[in-house]
LOTI-243681 format. One line per field, with one value per atom (N, C-alpha, C): residue number from 1; residue in one letter; atom name; z, x, y. Coordinates in pm, whole numbers. Layout:
i [NUM,...]
aa [A,...]
at [CA,...]
pz [Z,...]
px [X,...]
py [Y,...]
//
This chain:
i [1,1,1,2,2,2,3,3,3,4,4,4,5,5,5,6,6,6,7,7,7,8,8,8,9,9,9,10,10,10,11,11,11,12,12,12,13,13,13,14,14,14,15,15,15,16,16,16,17,17,17,18,18,18,19,19,19,20,20,20,21,21,21,22,22,22,23,23,23,24,24,24,25,25,25,26,26,26,27,27,27,28,28,28,29,29,29,30,30,30,31,31,31,32,32,32,33,33,33,34,34,34,35,35,35,36,36,36,37,37,37,38,38,38,39,39,39,40,40,40,41,41,41,42,42,42,43,43,43,44,44,44,45,45,45,46,46,46,47,47,47,48,48,48,49,49,49,50,50,50,51,51,51,52,52,52,53,53,53,54,54,54,55,55,55,56,56,56,57,57,57,58,58,58,59,59,59,60,60,60,61,61,61,62,62,62,63,63,63,64,64,64,65,65,65,66,66,66,67,67,67,68,68,68,69,69,69,70,70,70,71,71,71,72,72,72,73,73,73,74,74,74,75,75,75,76,76,76,77,77,77,78,78,78,79,79,79,80,80,80,81,81,81,82,82,82,83,83,83,84,84,84,85,85,85,86,86,86,87,87,87,88,88,88,89,89,89,90,90,90,91,91,91,92,92,92,93,93,93,94,94,94,95,95,95,96,96,96,97,97,97,98,98,98,99,99,99,100,100,100,101,101,101,102,102,102,103,103,103,104,104,104,105,105,105,106,106,106,107,107,107,108,108,108,109,109,109,110,110,110,111,111,111,112,112,112,113,113,113,114,114,114,115,115,115,116,116,116,117,117,117,118,118,118,119,119,119,120,120,120,121,121,121,122,122,122,123,123,123]
aa [X,X,X,X,X,X,X,X,X,X,X,X,X,X,X,X,X,X,X,X,X,X,X,X,X,X,X,X,X,X,X,X,X,X,X,X,X,X,X,X,X,X,X,X,X,X,X,X,X,X,X,X,X,X,X,X,X,X,X,X,X,X,X,X,X,X,X,X,X,X,X,X,X,X,X,X,X,X,X,X,X,X,X,X,X,X,X,X,X,X,X,X,X,X,X,X,X,X,X,X,X,X,X,X,X,X,X,X,X,X,X,X,X,X,X,X,X,X,X,X,X,X,X,X,X,X,X,X,X,X,X,X,X,X,X,X,X,X,X,X,X,X,X,X,X,X,X,X,X,X,X,X,X,X,X,X,X,X,X,X,X,X,X,X,X,X,X,X,X,X,X,X,X,X,X,X,X,X,X,X,X,X,X,X,X,X,X,X,X,X,X,X,X,X,X,X,X,X,X,X,X,X,X,X,X,X,X,X,X,X,X,X,X,X,X,X,X,X,X,X,X,X,X,X,X,X,X,X,X,X,X,X,X,X,X,X,X,X,X,X,X,X,X,X,X,X,X,X,X,X,X,X,X,X,X,X,X,X,X,X,X,X,X,X,X,X,X,X,X,X,X,X,X,X,X,X,X,X,X,X,X,X,X,X,X,X,X,X,X,X,X,X,X,X,X,X,X,X,X,X,X,X,X,X,X,X,X,X,X,X,X,X,X,X,X,X,X,X,X,X,X,X,X,X,X,X,X,X,X,X,X,X,X,X,X,X,X,X,X,X,X,X,X,X,X,X,X,X,X,X,X,X,X,X,X,X,X,X,X,X,X,X,X,X,X,X,X,X,X]
at [N,CA,C,N,CA,C,N,CA,C,N,CA,C,N,CA,C,N,CA,C,N,CA,C,N,CA,C,N,CA,C,N,CA,C,N,CA,C,N,CA,C,N,CA,C,N,CA,C,N,CA,C,N,CA,C,N,CA,C,N,CA,C,N,CA,C,N,CA,C,N,CA,C,N,CA,C,N,CA,C,N,CA,C,N,CA,C,N,CA,C,N,CA,C,N,CA,C,N,CA,C,N,CA,C,N,CA,C,N,CA,C,N,CA,C,N,CA,C,N,CA,C,N,CA,C,N,CA,C,N,CA,C,N,CA,C,N,CA,C,N,CA,C,N,CA,C,N,CA,C,N,CA,C,N,CA,C,N,CA,C,N,CA,C,N,CA,C,N,CA,C,N,CA,C,N,CA,C,N,CA,C,N,CA,C,N,CA,C,N,CA,C,N,CA,C,N,CA,C,N,CA,C,N,CA,C,N,CA,C,N,CA,C,N,CA,C,N,CA,C,N,CA,C,N,CA,C,N,CA,C,N,CA,C,N,CA,C,N,CA,C,N,CA,C,N,CA,C,N,CA,C,N,CA,C,N,CA,C,N,CA,C,N,CA,C,N,CA,C,N,CA,C,N,CA,C,N,CA,C,N,CA,C,N,CA,C,N,CA,C,N,CA,C,N,CA,C,N,CA,C,N,CA,C,N,CA,C,N,CA,C,N,CA,C,N,CA,C,N,CA,C,N,CA,C,N,CA,C,N,CA,C,N,CA,C,N,CA,C,N,CA,C,N,CA,C,N,CA,C,N,CA,C,N,CA,C,N,CA,C,N,CA,C,N,CA,C,N,CA,C,N,CA,C,N,CA,C,N,CA,C,N,CA,C,N,CA,C,N,CA,C,N,CA,C,N,CA,C,N,CA,C,N,CA,C,N,CA,C,N,CA,C,N,CA,C,N,CA,C,N,CA,C,N,CA,C,N,CA,C]
pz [-683,-777,-746,-757,-714,-865,-832,-958,-994,-1108,-1149,-1114,-1070,-1036,-1162,-1125,-1242,-1326,-1440,-1512,-1483,-1460,-1451,-1568,-1633,-1735,-1711,-1816,-1816,-1793,-1711,-1724,-1839,-1880,-1996,-1954,-2017,-2004,-2091,-2011,-2102,-2171,-2298,-2399,-2343,-2362,-2307,-2394,-2501,-2563,-2481,-2433,-2352,-2212,-2165,-2036,-2050,-2146,-2159,-2204,-2261,-2299,-2183,-2139,-2034,-2082,-1963,-2005,-2047,-1979,-2008,-2094,-2168,-2222,-2130,-2174,-2087,-2099,-1973,-1952,-1902,-1926,-1855,-1935,-1859,-1942,-1944,-2035,-2036,-1944,-1834,-1711,-1610,-1612,-1566,-1603,-1718,-1798,-1754,-1745,-1719,-1578,-1492,-1350,-1331,-1431,-1428,-1456,-1539,-1608,-1537,-1437,-1342,-1264,-1251,-1186,-1065,-948,-834,-803,-787,-743,-590,-554,-412,-344,-229,-175,-134,-179,-165,-54,-16,79,215,301,437,514,565,636,803,817,933,1025,1129,1215,1340,1341,1424,1562,1618,1746,1775,1846,1873,1999,2105,2218,2230,2136,2124,2011,1948,1839,1892,1817,1848,1741,1769,1676,1663,1745,1756,1830,1854,1926,2092,2145,2286,2375,2313,2383,2330,2277,2274,2302,2299,2349,2231,2239,2139,2143,2057,2065,2002,1883,1799,1691,1675,1558,1501,1371,1301,1156,1114,992,853,739,661,517,406,308,292,208,176,21,-27,-174,-207,-335,-383,-513,-540,-693,-788,-886,-977,-1103,-1202,-1367,-1369,-1315,-1318,-1248,-1184,-1112,-970,-911,-753,-756,-692,-677,-541,-477,-363,-314,-203,-148,-28,38,160,226,282,368,496,603,737,850,956,1058,1063,1079,1094,1239,1278,1401,1432,1539,1585,1723,1728,1850,1902,2011,2102,2156,2153,2207,2367,2462,2586,2637,2574,2629,2546,2416,2326,2300,2321,2310,2164,2069,1897,1869,1786,1752,1602,1563,1435,1383,1254,1201,1142,1169,1120,1062,955,870,861,906,843,769,659,590,648,654,701,727,585,567,597,548,565,683,726,861,810,690,655,661,669,696,563,547,428,457,579,618,746,753,887,865,933,940,1059,1096,1210,1168,1271,1233,1281,1204,1234,1323,1419,1523,1454,1345,1274,1126,1052,917,849,762,693,557,518,421,414]
px [-3723,-3742,-3660,-3698,-3607,-3552,-3413,-3342,-3395,-3423,-3452,-3365,-3420,-3321,-3244,-3091,-3034,-3077,-3060,-3110,-3011,-3055,-2965,-2972,-2827,-2806,-2849,-2895,-2946,-2801,-2825,-2705,-2677,-2566,-2530,-2536,-2555,-2548,-2454,-2373,-2247,-2298,-2231,-2267,-2185,-2212,-2109,-1984,-1978,-1840,-1762,-1826,-1729,-1708,-1786,-1746,-1634,-1597,-1492,-1364,-1361,-1262,-1202,-1056,-1015,-1016,-1013,-1020,-880,-753,-631,-563,-466,-403,-338,-334,-289,-118,-62,81,151,83,128,249,324,445,426,538,510,515,607,642,502,435,292,215,198,101,134,251,286,233,260,213,45,-14,-158,-220,-144,-200,-146,-70,-40,-169,-171,-288,-215,-271,-212,-310,-240,-311,-302,-378,-397,-247,-240,-109,-136,-46,-62,21,138,194,169,158,120,248,331,446,412,307,276,213,261,215,112,22,-83,-74,-66,-75,78,184,298,304,211,208,209,137,98,209,308,363,462,434,523,650,753,864,950,921,992,1120,1150,1303,1289,1165,1150,1238,1268,1345,1501,1542,1679,1753,1866,1927,2024,2048,2109,2261,2322,2483,2563,2497,2563,2465,2470,2372,2461,2441,2499,2426,2445,2350,2423,2355,2422,2338,2375,2315,2319,2212,2221,2221,2326,2346,2320,2275,2283,2350,2427,2494,2406,2344,2258,2289,2280,2315,2434,2544,2686,2661,2558,2566,2522,2568,2529,2406,2295,2169,2157,2120,2057,1943,1924,1809,1767,1823,1801,1882,1809,1901,1825,1909,1847,1955,1912,2008,2015,2162,2189,2227,2152,2158,2211,2282,2311,2239,2175,2066,2094,2112,2145,2011,1957,1851,1889,1807,1812,1842,1763,1770,1849,1851,1944,2070,2093,2224,2259,2186,2214,2184,2296,2292,2235,2154,2094,2138,2144,2159,2016,1991,1849,1860,1827,1825,1678,1641,1492,1514,1434,1432,1408,1450,1438,1288,1234,1120,998,994,870,877,1005,1040,1007,1027,1012,1138,1135,1274,1341,1427,1544,1623,1659,1762,1734,1723,1725,1778,1886,1929,2030,2044,2135,2262,2361,2514,2572,2623,2668,2776,2809,2907,3057,3044,3180,3153,3224,3215,3198,3116,3067,3158,3254,3317,3462]
py [5616,5486,5378,5269,5160,5092,5055,4973,4844,4821,4703,4571,4459,4359,4326,4281,4236,4114,4114,3974,3881,3757,3659,3563,3551,3470,3324,3268,3126,3036,2933,2841,2758,2762,2676,2531,2449,2295,2237,2197,2127,1987,1958,1860,1756,1621,1500,1545,1589,1611,1708,1814,1922,1879,1778,1730,1646,1551,1471,1538,1670,1715,1816,1809,1880,2027,2114,2289,2316,2228,2245,2136,2163,2022,1943,1808,1729,1733,1714,1725,1586,1473,1352,1288,1275,1201,1053,983,850,772,818,745,745,866,887,787,771,697,557,514,367,339,429,446,400,474,473,310,270,145,31,36,-105,-143,-248,-313,-395,-369,-432,-575,-695,-791,-796,-916,-943,-993,-971,-1033,-1159,-1258,-1398,-1439,-1392,-1446,-1398,-1515,-1485,-1512,-1423,-1442,-1402,-1337,-1333,-1433,-1468,-1593,-1502,-1566,-1499,-1514,-1650,-1680,-1732,-1630,-1680,-1763,-1715,-1808,-1952,-2022,-2169,-2218,-2156,-2199,-2319,-2399,-2537,-2571,-2509,-2539,-2675,-2750,-2883,-2866,-2759,-2752,-2714,-2768,-2757,-2840,-2962,-3065,-3055,-2954,-2941,-2825,-2831,-2717,-2670,-2533,-2471,-2458,-2534,-2547,-2428,-2406,-2319,-2244,-2132,-2058,-1931,-1916,-1837,-1821,-1700,-1659,-1744,-1805,-1837,-1892,-1949,-1968,-2120,-2174,-2318,-2311,-2390,-2408,-2541,-2565,-2711,-2693,-2822,-2822,-2904,-2875,-2916,-2862,-2977,-2933,-2833,-2871,-2804,-2668,-2612,-2466,-2493,-2389,-2378,-2308,-2347,-2264,-2244,-2143,-2100,-2163,-2236,-2296,-2234,-2159,-2128,-2006,-1896,-1809,-1776,-1802,-1763,-1817,-1843,-1881,-2042,-2079,-2217,-2249,-2365,-2402,-2553,-2559,-2695,-2724,-2807,-2838,-2987,-2980,-3119,-3160,-3289,-3334,-3365,-3321,-3333,-3467,-3556,-3723,-3806,-3783,-3883,-3821,-3704,-3619,-3619,-3684,-3665,-3505,-3478,-3332,-3332,-3227,-3209,-3053,-3031,-2921,-2878,-2749,-2698,-2558,-2541,-2411,-2390,-2251,-2202,-2078,-2075,-1965,-1817,-1714,-1593,-1546,-1531,-1463,-1550,-1667,-1756,-1848,-1897,-1941,-2113,-2142,-2268,-2329,-2485,-2560,-2581,-2556,-2564,-2683,-2714,-2828,-2873,-3014,-3068,-3191,-3223,-3359,-3378,-3499,-3541,-3536,-3492,-3490,-3614,-3698,-3832,-3813,-3917,-3915,-3952,-4049,-4089,-4057,-4012,-4019,-4143,-4167,-4257,-4261,-4199,-4176,-4268]
//
């Protein structure tokens, strides 16, 4: 005699309420829930320069005299405010021999200060 085939149990379909409720209790902490709520926006800063080969900085006709890292401050409303952080340079023009001070910010490479150094003080 042959054994009868085992009867298969019918599959139980889950109701929508059962699908939403988790099997185990939730153990998320307040810190984890804060991390989940954070939305990240698109990055607006464009610090990367695409083509460095053809980059014209304006210092091609000048010789570097001095360079040092420094900060630029401005005195306004009885307070000192930082306006730039990067390399300070003294550059001498090859033809006119005029010397100028140049400070570019480190991250964005924007010019924070650009002026000629006077031959004689005007004070």
